[in-house]
C-alpha positions as CSV (number, residue, x, y, z in Angstrom):
1,M,23.4,-8.6,12.8
2,T,21.1,-7.3,10.0
3,P,17.5,-8.3,10.7
4,I,15.7,-10.4,8.0
5,C,12.5,-9.5,6.3
6,E,10.8,-12.4,4.5
7,V,9.0,-11.4,1.2
8,L,5.9,-13.4,0.3
9,Q,4.4,-13.0,-3.2
10,P,1.1,-14.9,-3.6
11,G,0.0,-13.2,-6.8
12,C,-3.6,-11.9,-7.2
13,I,-5.8,-13.0,-4.3
14,P,-9.2,-11.9,-3.0
15,Y,-9.1,-9.0,-0.5
16,Q,-10.8,-10.9,2.3
17,Q,-8.2,-13.7,2.0
18,A,-5.4,-11.2,2.2
19,W,-7.0,-9.4,5.2
20,D,-7.4,-12.7,7.1
21,W,-3.9,-13.7,6.3
22,Q,-2.5,-10.4,7.6
23,N,-4.3,-10.9,10.9
24,T,-3.0,-14.4,11.3
25,L,0.6,-13.3,10.5
26,A,0.4,-10.2,12.7
27,D,-0.8,-12.3,15.6
28,A,2.1,-14.7,15.1
29,R,4.6,-11.8,14.8
30,G,3.3,-10.3,18.0
31,R,3.9,-13.5,19.8
32,G,7.5,-13.6,18.5
33,E,6.9,-16.7,16.5
34,T,7.8,-15.4,13.1
35,P,10.2,-12.8,11.5
36,D,9.1,-9.5,10.0
37,R,7.5,-10.0,6.6
38,L,6.5,-8.1,3.5
39,L,3.5,-9.3,1.5
40,L,3.5,-8.2,-2.1
41,L,0.4,-9.0,-4.1
42,Q,-2.6,-7.8,-6.2
43,H,-6.3,-7.8,-5.7
44,S,-9.3,-8.0,-8.0
45,H,-11.4,-4.8,-8.2
46,T,-12.0,-3.6,-4.6
47,Y,-12.8,-0.4,-2.7
48,T,-11.7,-0.3,0.9
49,L,-13.0,2.3,3.4
50,G,-10.7,3.0,6.4
51,T,-11.6,4.2,9.9
52,S,-11.9,7.8,8.7
53,A,-14.0,7.1,5.6
54,H,-17.1,8.9,4.6
55,E,-19.7,7.0,2.7
56,A,-20.4,10.0,0.5
57,N,-16.9,9.4,-1.0
58,L,-18.2,6.2,-2.6
59,L,-19.9,7.5,-5.8
60,L,-21.3,4.3,-7.2
61,S,-24.7,2.7,-6.3
62,P,-24.9,-1.0,-5.2
63,D,-26.1,-1.9,-8.7
64,E,-23.2,-0.1,-10.4
65,L,-20.8,-1.8,-8.0
66,S,-22.3,-5.2,-8.9
67,Q,-22.2,-4.5,-12.6
68,R,-18.6,-3.6,-12.5
69,G,-17.6,-6.5,-10.2
70,I,-16.3,-4.3,-7.4
71,A,-16.2,-5.6,-3.9
72,I,-16.5,-3.3,-0.8
73,F,-14.7,-3.7,2.5
74,H,-14.7,-1.6,5.7
75,V,-11.3,-2.1,7.2
76,D,-9.3,-1.2,10.2
77,R,-6.6,0.8,8.6
78,G,-6.4,4.6,8.8
79,G,-7.6,6.9,6.1
80,D,-10.6,7.2,3.8
81,I,-11.6,5.3,0.7
82,T,-9.2,3.9,-1.9
83,Y,-9.1,1.4,-4.8
84,H,-7.3,-1.9,-5.3
85,G,-7.1,-3.8,-8.6
86,P,-5.0,-5.5,-11.2
87,G,-1.9,-3.7,-12.3
88,Q,-1.3,-2.3,-8.8
89,L,1.5,-3.4,-6.5
90,V,0.0,-3.7,-3.0
91,G,2.4,-4.1,-0.1
92,Y,1.4,-5.3,3.4
93,P,4.4,-5.1,5.8
94,I,3.9,-7.3,8.8
95,V,6.7,-5.9,11.0
96,Q,7.1,-5.1,14.7
97,L,8.0,-1.5,15.3
98,P,10.5,-0.6,18.0
99,R,8.7,1.0,20.9
100,A,9.7,4.6,21.6
101,S,10.4,5.7,25.1
102,D,7.5,8.3,25.0
103,T,4.8,7.1,22.6
104,L,4.2,4.5,20.0
105,R,2.8,7.2,17.7
106,M,6.2,8.6,17.0
107,D,7.2,5.2,15.6
108,V,4.1,5.1,13.5
109,I,4.8,8.5,11.9
110,G,8.4,7.5,11.2
111,Y,7.2,4.2,9.8
112,V,4.9,5.9,7.3
113,R,7.6,8.3,6.3
114,N,9.9,5.3,5.6
115,I,7.3,3.7,3.4
116,E,7.0,7.0,1.4
117,Q,10.8,6.9,1.0
118,V,10.6,3.3,-0.4
119,I,8.2,4.4,-3.0
120,I,10.0,7.6,-3.8
121,R,13.3,5.7,-4.4
122,T,11.4,3.1,-6.6
123,L,10.0,5.9,-8.7
124,A,13.4,7.5,-9.0
125,D,14.7,4.3,-10.7
126,Y,12.3,5.3,-13.6
127,G,13.3,8.9,-13.6
128,V,10.1,10.0,-11.9
129,I,10.2,12.5,-9.0
130,G,7.9,11.5,-6.2
131,K,7.2,13.5,-3.1
132,P,5.2,13.6,0.1
133,I,2.8,16.4,0.8
134,P,2.7,17.9,4.3
135,G,-0.5,17.0,6.0
136,L,-1.3,14.1,3.6
137,T,-0.2,10.5,3.3
138,G,1.0,8.8,0.2
139,V,3.4,9.6,-2.6
140,W,2.6,12.3,-5.1
141,V,3.9,13.5,-8.4
142,D,3.6,16.8,-10.3
143,T,1.7,16.4,-13.6
144,L,0.4,18.9,-16.2
145,S,-3.0,18.8,-14.5
146,G,-1.6,19.3,-11.0
147,E,-0.4,17.1,-8.1
148,S,-1.5,13.5,-8.4
149,K,-1.2,10.5,-6.1
150,V,0.7,7.5,-7.5
151,C,0.8,5.6,-4.2
152,A,-1.8,5.4,-1.4
153,I,-0.7,4.6,2.1
154,G,-2.9,3.4,5.0
155,V,-1.7,1.5,8.0
156,R,-2.8,-0.1,11.3
157,V,-0.5,-0.9,14.3
158,N,-1.8,-3.3,16.9
159,V,-1.2,-3.3,20.6
160,R,2.0,-5.3,20.2
161,A,3.3,-2.7,17.8
162,V,2.9,-5.0,14.7
163,T,1.9,-3.3,11.5
164,K,-0.9,-4.3,9.0
165,H,-2.1,-2.9,5.7
166,G,0.4,-0.7,3.9
167,F,0.6,0.8,0.4
168,A,-0.8,0.5,-3.1
169,L,1.5,1.7,-5.9
170,N,-0.2,2.2,-9.2
171,L,1.9,0.6,-11.9
172,N,-0.4,-0.4,-14.8
173,T,-3.6,0.3,-13.0
174,D,-6.9,1.0,-14.8
175,L,-7.4,4.5,-13.4
176,S,-11.1,4.6,-14.5
177,Y,-12.0,2.8,-11.3
178,F,-10.9,5.8,-9.3
179,D,-13.8,7.7,-11.0
180,G,-16.2,5.7,-8.7
181,I,-14.8,7.3,-5.6
182,I,-13.3,10.4,-4.2
183,P,-9.9,8.9,-3.6
184,C,-8.9,9.3,0.1
185,G,-11.6,12.0,0.3
186,I,-9.4,14.5,-1.6
187,R,-11.3,16.4,-4.2
188,D,-8.7,18.8,-5.6
189,K,-5.9,16.4,-6.6
190,G,-5.7,13.6,-9.1
191,V,-4.6,10.0,-9.3
192,T,-2.0,8.6,-11.7
193,S,0.0,5.5,-12.4
194,L,3.7,4.8,-13.3
195,A,2.6,3.6,-16.7
196,Q,0.7,6.9,-17.4
197,L,3.7,8.9,-16.3
198,L,6.1,7.0,-18.5
199,G,3.7,6.6,-21.4
200,A,4.5,2.9,-21.5
201,H,3.6,-0.4,-19.9
202,V,5.6,-1.2,-16.7
203,D,7.3,-4.5,-16.2
204,E,5.7,-5.4,-12.9
205,S,8.2,-8.0,-12.0
206,L,11.1,-5.6,-12.4
207,A,9.2,-2.9,-10.4
208,T,8.6,-5.4,-7.6
209,Q,12.3,-6.3,-7.5
210,R,13.3,-2.7,-7.3
211,L,10.8,-2.0,-4.5
212,I,12.0,-5.0,-2.5
213,H,15.6,-3.6,-2.8
214,H,14.6,-0.2,-1.6
215,F,12.4,-1.6,1.3
216,G,15.5,-3.4,2.6
217,S,17.7,-0.3,2.2
218,V,15.3,2.1,3.9
219,F,14.3,-0.2,6.8
220,G,17.7,-1.8,7.2
221,Y,16.7,-5.3,6.4
222,E,18.3,-8.2,4.6
223,M,15.4,-9.2,2.3
224,F,14.7,-12.9,1.9
225,I,12.5,-14.0,-0.9
226,D,10.3,-16.9,0.2
227,N,9.5,-19.0,-2.8
228,S,7.7,-21.7,-0.9
229,D,4.0,-22.5,-1.6
230,I,1.6,-20.0,0.0
């Protein structure tokens, strides 16, 4: 029997609300009370710093952050600093990974590789060639100015093998907000968006539908869209 993954789409919500929600859902999933879920949403302007973050990679002063209306959060995902904002498709899978016979780490690596494949297949629907880069996370594309990241990935897996956090795919994102940070602590590569690559605005609803399809295909789920009030 094909497992079900419920898709929840609350729209644009504050980062703290989404983080609290993830924790609640992950706890419930770990207790076996709920199915696997995929949260798809957007945030207002936010920088998040992961467990490997360096404060020096945040380039704006507190006054500048306030003037631009950017919130700051130190979070428990892996990785360094990244940006979330309007025009970005953020995905938080709350799924329970199968435990490997040797270590959970192998499952986590495979899980991240699968997320990369979901993004790569979604980009391919638009004729864009995405790729992973060995030693780095995320999905990258070749541009005239060099390799640029189009999707950031950072995850957390709790003691019950339930995932939190996830990915942020730049669709119509205002890329100027990345100028306030050294994205993921990487100085020699750029950041781009699907709209910039295509030279046109992206239909975010259609992009979301395509990503849901590929998430189900890559992870082996039957995707169920939950349209109830959130």
